[in-house]
N, C-alpha and C positions, 0 to 999 in steps of 0.2 A: 422171134425168140421162142422156139418150140420147147426148150428144156431149160429149167433152172435147177441149180444144185444148192441145197442148204447143207453146209458142213457144221455140225454141232458137237460140242463136248458135253452137252447137257448140264452145264454149270448154271449158276444162279442167273447170269445175264442172258441165258439162251432164249428167254421168252421174247425179247426184243427182236432178235434176228428171226425167230420163228414167225412172229407176227408180220414182219416186213416181207419175208419170203412168201408167205401165204397171200398177203395183199397183192404183191407184184404178180404172182402166178395167176391169181384170179383175174387181174386186170388184163394181163397179156394172153390169157387162155393157154398158159404153158403147163406142161407136165412138170411136177415138182419132185425132184429126187432128193431124198434126205439121207445123208450118210453120217454115221457115227463110227469112229475108229477107236477101238479099245486098245489100251496098252497090252503088252503080253500078259496072259492070264496068270494071276497070282496062284500060289500053291493052295490047294483045297477047293478051288472053284473051277468048274468045267466051262468049256466054251459055250455050251448050251445054256448054262445058268446066266452068264453075263449077257449073252445075246438076247435071251428072253427078257431080262431085266431092262436092257436098253430099249428094246422094241416096245415094251409096255410103257416106258417113260415117254417115248416119242408119240405113241398113240394117245397117251394122256394129254400131251401138249396139243395135238391136232383136235381132239374133242373139245378143247376149251376155246377154240376159235370157230365160229359158225361158218365163216367163209371157206373153211377147209373141206366142208362136207361135199362141195361140188367139184373138188379138184381130183385130178388123177395123180396119185401119190405113189412113189416107189421108195420103200424103206430098205436101206442096206446097212447092216451092222457087221463089222468084221474086226479082226485083231491084226495089228501090225506094229513093228518097232518104230518105223519112220511114219508117223501119222500124216505129216504134210505131204509125203510122197504118195500115199494112198489116196488122199483127197485129190491131188493133181491127176492121178491115173483114173480115178472115177470120173472126174470132170471131162477128160478127154475121151474116155470109153463111151460115155453117154452123150457126147457132143453138145454140152450145155453152152448156152450163150452168156451165162453169168454165174459166178459163185457168190453166195451170200454167207457171210460169217459175222459173228458177234465180236465186238471189241473186247479184248481180254482186259480184265481189271488192272493188270500190271503194265499195260501198254501206255503208260503216261510218263515214263522216263526213257530217254533214248537208249541207254545201255540195257534196260529191261525189255524194251520192245524188240530189239534185235534178238533173233533166235526163237521168238514165239512162233506158234504154228502159222498164224495168219501172215506174219512177216515172210516166212519161208514159202508159203503158197504164192504170195505176190511176187517174190523175188525169183523163184525158180520155175513157176508155171507160166503159161502163155494166155490163160483165160482172164478176162476182166473180173475184178473182185469188188464187191460192195461190202464195206465194213460198216456194220450198224452200231451206232453209239446210243441213239436216243430211242425211246419208245415211240412207235408210229402214232401219229394223231390224224391219220388220213393220208392222202397223197402228198408228195413233195410240192411245196408252193413256191419256193425260191431256190433255183439251182445256179450255183456259181461255178463257171467253167474257166479254168486257167489254161492258157494255150501258149506253146512255144512253136506252134505251126508244124510239129512232127505228126507222124501217123498216130502215135499214142493219144495226143490231145485231140486229134480229129475224131478218133473213135470215142473218146470221153464225151465230146460234145454230142455226137450222134446217139450214144447210149443214154446220156442224160435226157435227151429229147424223147427217146423211146420209153424210158421209165417214168417220165413226168411230162407228158405232152400238154397238160393244162397249166403247167407252172409258168412263172416268169423265169426266163433263162438269161443269165447275165454272163457274157463272154468277156474275159479280161486277158490282156497281155501286158506284162511289165518288163521294162528294159532298164539297164544301167547306163549311165553316162560316166565314163572314166573321169577321175578327179583332175587329170591333166587337161581336160576340156573345159574346165571351169575357171573363169578369171578374166582373160582378155577377150576382145571382140572376136578374134579368129576362133578361139576355143568355144565361145558362146554360139558362133555360127555352126561349128561342127556338132555341138550338142543339139541344135535345132534340126540339123540334117538327120541325126540319129532318131530323133523324136518323130520327124515326118515320115521317115522310112518305116518305122515301127507301125505307125498308124496306117500307112498304105498297105502293108502286109496284112494287118488285121482286117481291113476292109475287104481285101481280096479273099482272105480265108473265110470270112463270114458269108460272102456272096457265093463262094464255091459250095458251102454247106447248106445254104438256104433251101435248096431243092429237097434235101433229105429231111430237114426240119419240117417242111411243109408236108412231106409224105407221112410223118408221124402225127400230123394234126396240130403242130405248134402255131399259135396265132402270131403273125409277124409283129403285131403290136406288143407282144409279150417277150420279144427277143431284142435285146440291145447289147451293144458292145462298146468297149472303150479301152484305150491303151494309156499307160501312165508310167512315170519313172518310179523306180523303187526295187528293192530286193524282193524276189518273187514270194518267198515264204511268209515273212511278216506282213507284207502288203496284202497278200491274198487272204490271210487270216483276219486282218483288220477289216477288209472289205466284206468278208463273210459275216462278221459280227454286225457291221453297220447295216447290211442288207437283211439281217435275220435269216440267212441262208440255212436251209435244213439239209442241203446236200452240196458237197464240193466234188466236182468231177475233174480229174487230172490224168495226164498221161505219164508214162515212165518209159524206161528203155525198151526199145522195140523187140529185143530178143534176149533171153536170159544168158545165152552163151557169150554175148558181147561184154557184159560186166556181171559175171555170175555172183559177185559178192556185194553188189550194190543195187539199191532200188532207184536211187537218184536223190540228190540233196533235198529238193523241195518236197517231193512226194514223201520221203522218209520222215521229214520233220512234221509235216501235216498229219501223217498217220500216227506219229508218236503221241501227240496231244491235240486231237482234232476238236474244233468247236461244234461239229455236227457229224452226220454220216459222211463217208468218203467213198467215192467210186474211183477205182484205179484201172486204167486201160493201157494196153501195149500196142495197139494198132496193127495187130497181125491179121 
């Protein structure tokens, strides 16, 4: 991962995303691109005034973190009406491996999360996005990865390993058994078949990705996987709380043109009110 992009609005919560982006860039030895997109310039202020003010604020943030002194940092401040579109364009232009953004204060209600800049960057872009909620207290220690065996969840697992190779990585797959399968012996047998097939697919998925995890230095003793019955969103969140996970890694739709107005039910719900930081990948 040669390039990381931190997209910041310089709001009060920005220090958390700043610190996490700096920490990851230092660990990965990546170039850190910091982009701030101003709204159209208000009357009475020039482009140079706003640009200098934003650049000074960014440099002030950087100076407050000692780890930033050894980084290669590129600062970009510009104005655009569609802020999310400029962030996506900057990410593609600089070929970043990850976009880091802070969780917006209002992203705690579903109807308020939809339409935020980070929601649009995730929904309309193709780059993986790390949404930072908590103040970093060191590297991630417990990474919970939810998988549905798609390319997005495969990339989520691999990125989680790359960002936190010393962590415990917990891989989970949840499945539903239709109500019609519950009751008589035949239905119970069908439910057992669904459960067994889900576990077999998970074992295969874990084995297929074990080589990549090893490449990133993940200790096999710190990687475990389990399947279980339950709705994906509430079960994954409950598991994150029980494990004291500090990062949830999930995949979403593989290409924005397939479902341009959706992120995906589970990903969208987790991003709206996450228990910790969230990494979203599309598997491209």
